[in-house]
N, C-alpha and C positions, 0 to 999 in steps of 0.2 A: 505492500501501500502506499503508496508516494503523499507528500506532506501535501496539501492542499491549502488554499486560501480563505478567508475570510472576510468581509467587510467590515469596516469596525465605522462608530462615529466619532470624525478627528478634531472637527472643527464646530460651530455655529456658523459659517458664512453660506450666504444664500445667493446664488449667481442669479443673476437676472440679461435673462438676453435680450437684446438689440433693446436698448435702454433709450427710448427718445430725445429727442434735439429740444433745447431749450424754446426755440422758436415753432419746432411743431406742438410742443405742449400750448404753448401762447395763443396758436391758431384756434386750436382746438376748444379751449375755453373762449376764445372772442364769438366762433362760430355757435355754439351752446347759448352765449348770451345774447345776442342777434335772434337766436330762434325762438329762446325765449319772448323774449320783448316781441317780436311780431304776432306769436300767437296771441300776445295780451290785447295789443292793437285790434285784432282778426275781433277776438274775442268782444271788445268794448265797443263795438260796427264799423270802422276804420277799415281803409284797405289795407288790402295783403300788399307788404313790399317785397316780396322774398322772389318775384320777375324783374325788381327793377334795381340793378346794382347800384344806383347812384343810392337811391332812398333807403337798401339793403347795408351800407357803408354808415350812413348814418341815425344806423338806430344803437352805435355806440360810441363816444366822447373820447377824448385824451385822457379824462380820469378814469374812465373804466379800463385804457387800456393800459395805463399804470399798475390798477388794480390785479389784472390777466397775467403781469409781469412777473407781479410781486408772489402771485399765488403760484405759477409755474415754475416757480426757484423754489418756494416751503415744499414744493409735491417732489421735484425732484431728490432735494436735499431727503425727504422723507424716503423718498424710495431708496436711496445712497446708504442712508445711515439702517434701513433693513437690512440692504447685505451684509453690514458688517465692515463695507470695507469703506466707506464713505470718506474718511482720515485719509487713504492713499493715494500717492499721484499715479497715474496711469500706467505707466511700467509694471510698477510693484502689482498693481491689479493681473494683471496678464501675467505675472509670474504665480501667482495663484490657481492662473486658471487649472491648472496640472491638478489641483483638486474638484474640478467641477463633478467628474464622473466618481467622486470619492479614493478613500486608499483601502488596502487591504493588509493584514497579518497573516503570518504561517500558522496555520492549523494545525497542531498534530493530533490524532484521530486516538490513538494507543497508547498504554504504558509498553507494550511491545515496541509497538514503533521507536518507543524512547528508546527501549535495551539497546534495538537493532543501530541505532545511532553513534551511543554510548560506547558499544563494543568496535563499529569502525575506524571512529576517533581512538579508542583504547589500543586498537594493535597499530594504529601508524605511529603513535607515538607513547609506548608505554610508562615514559616516566613521568608524565602529565598526566598520571594518573588521581592525583589528589583533586587538580581542578576535572575533569573529566567525571569524575565522580560526585560531586555537586553539581554540575551542570546535568548532570543524568537526575539526580532527584527532582531538581526543579521540573526538568522534561516531562519525567513521570507525574509529580504533582497539578503540570498543567494539563493532562492528557487526561488525569483522574477526575478534575474539580469541571473540564469540559469546556475550560477557558477556549476563547474566541483564536488566542496566541499562543506565544512560547515566553517564560518566564523563568527566570533563574535566578537568586543573587546576584548583587553586584561580586565582583571577581576582582582582589588586586591579590599580582601574581607575584612572590619576590623570589629572586632567583640570580644567579650570577651570567652574564651578557652571554649569549650564545647558546643558551640552552632549548630557543626555540618557542618563547612568551608569546611571540608575535606570530610566528608563524603557526602556534598552534591556534591561536585565534581567528587567524585566517580560514582554515582547515575547519572550524567549528562553523561558521557562518556558512560553505560549502554546502558541510553536510547538512543544516539549519537550513538552506536553500534560500538565507536571505541575505540585502544589500548590507554593505559595511562600509563603514567610513573610519580615518585615523588620523587622530591627531598627534601632532610631536608636542610633547611639552616642555621640552628644550630648545628647538625648534623654531620656534612661531611665537606672536602672543595668542598664546594657549586657549585664554579667555575668549577674545574675539575669534578666533578660527572656531572655536566649537558652538558657540550660542550664537554669534552675529556683536554687529554696533548699531547703536541706534541711526535712525537719520537723520541728517543734520551733520554728521561727520565727514569729513570730506571722502575715508574710506568706508562708508555706512553702504553692509551690504548684510544677506541673511549669513549666517553659520553653516558650518559643513553638516550639522546635525539636519537642519531643515531643508539644505540644500540637496542632500541624500533622499529626503523624503518624498519632495518637490521631483525628483528626477527619477526616481526609482516607481513613484507612488504604492508606496510600501512604508509603514508605520511603526515595524518594529526591525529597525536595522542593529547588527552589532556592531556596538561604538568601543573604537581600541583606542587608550589612550598611553601611549610610550613613557617610560622613566619617568612618571608625576611624581616621585620623589625630590624631580630637579625643577619643578616649575617654580620660574619666579613671579615677581608682580608688575602689572602694570601703572603707570602712576598717570593720569593726565593731568591736564592745563592745569585746572580745578583743584588739582591738590585729590580730588577721589581715587581711590587705589581700588584697582581690579584683578583679581586673583585666579584660577582656573581651580581653584580650591572652592570659592563660594559659588561658581559658574552650574559648578556639579552638582553641588548639595544639594537642590530644588530639584533636580532633574534625576537623583539616586532614590531618591524617596518617591514611594508610589502615589502617594496622596496627592502630594504639591505636581508632583509630575504630570498629573490627569490637567492639570489646571494651567500649566507653566503659559509665560506670556514672553513668545519670542518680543527680542529688543528692537529688530527693523521693523516686523508688519505690525508691533502693538496692539495683537491677536491672542489671543487663549487656543493653546491647542493640548490634544493627549498625546503627550510626551510620555505615558507611562506601558509604552509593550516595547522601547527600545531597551535594549539589554548591553550591558559595559562590562568590558574585561579592562583590566586597569595594571601597568606592568610598571615593577620596580624592578632596579638590582640590590635594594638593600630595602631594609624599614628605617632606616635612618635618615630623617624628612618627611617622613609620611604624616600628613597632618592627624591630629586625634578626632578631628569630625570626618573626617575623611574613614578611615578605620571603623568606626563605631556604625558608619550605615555599611560595609561590603564584608565581606569573605576575606578575610587575608591569608592567602596558606604561601609557607614556604617550600620550597621547590629545590630539592635534591640535584648534585652538576652530574653531568653528561659522563656513564661508564664508555668506552673503547668499545664497550660490547655492542652497546644500546645505541652506537653512532654507527656502526658499522650493519647493523640490524635493519636501520634507519636508512642508511645508505642504498643499501641491497633493495628495501622496500620502496622506497623513493624511486630511483632507477627505472625500476620495475612499472612504476606508475606512469611514468615520463617517457617508457616506452623503447627503451635503451634496450640494446640486442644483448645478446647472452654472452660474448668475447667482453662486452664492454662492463658488463657487472661482474663476470668472474674477476679481470684485472681491478676494478673498482675493488672487490674484498679482498685481493692481495697487498694492495694496496696498505689496509688497517692491518695487515700481520707484518706489517713492515716493523722493526721496531724503533723505528727515526719518532713511532709516534708515543711512545712512552717518553718524547723528552720537548714534546710541544703540548699544549692547553688543546683540549678539544674544546672545537667549537659547530654550533649548528649553521652558521654562519660560513666556514671553510670548506664545510660539505656543502652548502647549495651554489657557492662558488665552483666549485669540482665536477658539482653534478651541472651546470650552466657549460662547461667547458666541455664536457663529454656531448651535450647536444649539440654543442654547435661541430664537435670535430664529427659526430655521427651523421650531422644533416649536409654536413664540407660535400659539395661533387670532386668528385677525383678525376685528375688530366688521363686522359688515356693515351 
């Protein structure tokens, strides 16, 4: 049984097709006013002015025209306010059109399917068992409770660089069939990258989380935040401090995430279906409020055997031929590996190189 998608109520926006122009509304109001006054004249025994364009025009005066213009403006403002987007400029409204047909989340039907996903992920990266087990319990709970989407507790994966924390998260997203977005806590203003900036700033834009949902039309992406313990503060010109932790906290709490307001669009959205994997090289520097809202897991270093097994499994998944896989296995049997730190990043580069060599054309 494959994973299916379930539509959800993501926001309270109303999309109105073909909103009339101000002039069109004015013309309709003036036409209605003329017809009412003409009927009143006919009822009083006066002539019907409907057949005479000049007399028909005289049925309203300049004050009437000003009145109909004011009413037309109020009508359009009211319609705009009902949409929930009346405060937005046209480009922002166009971006939100992606939500016109609604968004969905990935649904897991049975606990057995949760078992299959966890088993597949564990087979690929058994040393990540603590993280896989935590997700597994969340998936089983989602199926057992009949939730429309997938939920598991936000995770902070703590371990040495190169053990595959981010790679595991990407493989998790693959098995769950959900979109993913990644935030580099040390390489960009993480706060603004994640949630966006308010309109009025020169760099105002929605954050990666909202961009992913609009692009994929999926309200349950997996968000990966790398090296969360190293994030810094951003100070605005007015002295306001912005931290990635402050931006994350309302999104990590399910109740507050349900009504999270986007700084750019200034509209509440239901972000409670997004799932979170944060990575760190050490517990040192992890803010206490963040730890209290996440499951923090200390992960072991890779052994040579684990790295060798992963290399062969990943090489087979990439379609490397048998001679390449055999050569790859022999590399790990060489004594040189006892003198070097084991790293999944190093292995990834080796596999990329092997793929490139296999696909390279041979001169005849």
